[in-house]
C-alpha positions in Angstrom: -10.5 -76.6 38.4 -8.8 -76.6 41.7 -8.1 -73.6 44.0 -4.5 -73.3 42.9 -5.3 -73.2 39.2 -8.2 -70.8 39.8 -5.8 -68.4 41.7 -3.2 -68.6 39.0 -5.7 -67.8 36.2 -7.2 -65.0 38.2 -3.8 -63.4 38.8 -3.0 -63.7 35.1 -6.3 -61.9 34.3 -6.0 -59.2 37.1 -4.7 -56.3 34.9 -7.4 -57.1 32.3 -10.1 -57.0 34.9 -8.9 -53.7 36.3 -8.6 -52.0 32.9 -12.1 -53.2 31.7 -13.8 -52.2 35.0 -12.0 -48.8 35.0 -13.2 -48.2 31.5 -16.8 -48.8 32.6 -16.9 -47.4 36.2 -14.2 -44.7 36.0 -13.7 -44.8 39.7 -10.9 -46.7 41.4 -12.8 -47.7 44.6 -15.8 -49.0 42.5 -13.3 -50.7 40.2 -11.6 -52.5 43.0 -15.0 -53.5 44.5 -16.2 -54.8 41.1 -13.1 -56.9 40.6 -13.4 -58.4 44.1 -17.1 -59.2 43.6 -16.2 -60.7 40.2 -13.6 -63.0 41.7 -15.9 -64.1 44.5 -18.8 -64.7 42.1 -16.5 -66.7 39.7 -15.2 -68.9 42.5 -18.7 -69.6 43.8 -19.9 -70.4 40.3 -16.8 -72.3 39.1 -18.9 -75.4 38.5 -20.7 -73.5 35.7 -17.5 -73.1 33.7 -17.8 -75.7 31.0 -14.3 -75.4 29.4 -11.2 -74.1 31.3 -9.9 -72.9 28.0 -12.5 -70.1 28.1 -11.8 -69.1 31.7 -10.7 -65.5 30.9 -13.7 -64.9 28.6 -16.0 -66.3 31.3 -14.4 -64.1 34.0 -14.7 -61.0 31.9 -18.3 -61.7 31.2 -18.9 -61.9 35.0 -17.0 -58.6 35.4 -19.1 -56.8 32.9 -22.3 -58.0 34.5 -20.9 -56.9 37.9 -19.9 -53.5 36.5 -23.4 -53.0 35.0 -24.9 -53.7 38.4 -22.6 -51.1 40.0 -23.6 -48.6 37.4 -27.3 -49.2 37.9 -26.9 -48.9 41.7 -24.7 -45.7 41.3 -27.2 -44.0 38.9 -29.8 -44.1 41.6 -27.5 -42.1 43.9 -25.0 -40.2 41.8 -25.4 -38.2 38.6 -23.8 -39.5 35.4 -21.7 -36.3 35.2 -20.1 -37.0 38.6 -19.2 -40.5 37.4 -17.7 -39.2 34.1 -15.3 -36.9 36.0 -13.6 -39.6 38.0 -10.6 -41.5 36.5 -7.2 -43.0 37.3 -4.2 -43.0 35.0 -3.3 -46.2 33.3 0.4 -46.4 32.6 0.0 -48.7 29.6 -1.8 -46.1 27.6 -0.7 -42.5 27.1 -2.7 -39.8 28.8 -3.8 -38.3 25.6 -5.1 -41.6 24.2 -6.6 -42.5 27.6 -8.5 -39.2 27.8 -9.8 -39.7 24.2 -11.0 -43.2 25.0 -12.7 -42.0 28.2 -14.6 -39.5 25.9 -16.2 -42.3 24.0 -19.8 -43.5 24.6 -19.8 -46.4 27.1 -20.9 -49.0 24.5 -18.2 -48.0 22.1 -15.5 -47.5 24.9 -15.9 -51.1 26.3 -15.4 -52.6 22.8 -12.4 -50.4 22.1 -10.8 -51.3 25.4 -11.4 -55.0 25.0 -10.1 -55.1 21.5 -7.2 -52.7 21.4 -6.0 -52.6 25.0 -6.8 -56.1 26.2 -6.4 -57.9 22.8 -9.7 -59.8 22.7 -10.8 -61.0 19.3 -14.0 -59.8 17.7 -15.5 -63.2 18.3 -14.5 -63.2 22.0 -16.0 -59.7 22.4 -19.2 -60.9 20.7 -19.5 -63.8 23.1 -18.6 -61.8 26.2 -21.0 -58.9 25.4 -23.6 -61.1 23.8 -24.0 -58.9 20.8 -23.8 -59.7 17.1 -20.3 -59.7 15.4 -21.4 -56.9 13.1 -22.3 -54.7 16.0 -18.8 -55.3 17.5 -17.2 -54.4 14.2 -19.4 -51.3 13.7 -18.6 -50.1 17.3 -14.9 -50.6 16.7 -15.1 -48.7 13.4 -17.0 -45.9 15.2 -14.5 -45.9 18.0 -11.5 -45.6 15.6 -13.3 -42.8 13.7 -14.0 -40.8 16.9 -10.5 -41.4 18.3 -9.0 -40.4 15.1 -11.0 -37.2 15.0 -10.3 -36.4 18.7 -6.6 -37.1 18.4 -6.1 -35.2 15.1 -8.0 -32.2 16.6 -5.7 -32.1 19.6 -2.6 -32.1 17.3 -4.0 -29.1 15.5 -4.1 -27.1 18.7 -0.5 -26.2 18.9 0.9 -23.3 21.1 1.1 -20.1 19.1 -1.5 -21.2 16.6 -3.9 -18.5 15.6 -7.6 -19.0 15.7 -9.2 -16.1 13.8 -7.9 -13.0 15.7 -7.3 -15.0 18.9 -3.9 -16.4 19.5 -3.5 -19.4 21.7 -0.4 -19.1 23.9 
């Protein structure tokens, strides 16, 4: 693969890289650093790509490894709670859904983002995350269940609704 093709394919994958890294890191600065590191790593290891057809899958795998390294490094210096409170809006997903997705456990959240926001197949997710297909499917099912509960719970909290003797205004 030449430089021009590499650049074109990276630009095509840019939004995917940012959304996946944001779902893992929840911090815009770290997200940008992880994407940059991923692109540099991918370019330096381009010779290890066996089939150009799987470029995006290969690139996302590098990104996930990079994000995991960032999380390990961060956990030494920052509490998990501080990481959980940082996020940036994503215009392609409504705020309510985005917040519900952010509330998922990391292992479930990454699978949900990859499948429903980025459109990866179950097989691609399995290959990228290096987990069994059944695990991908069960995490997707759990994610759908949790999101359904979270979103239906929010719909029930309507202004003026009474909760026992307390009225929510």
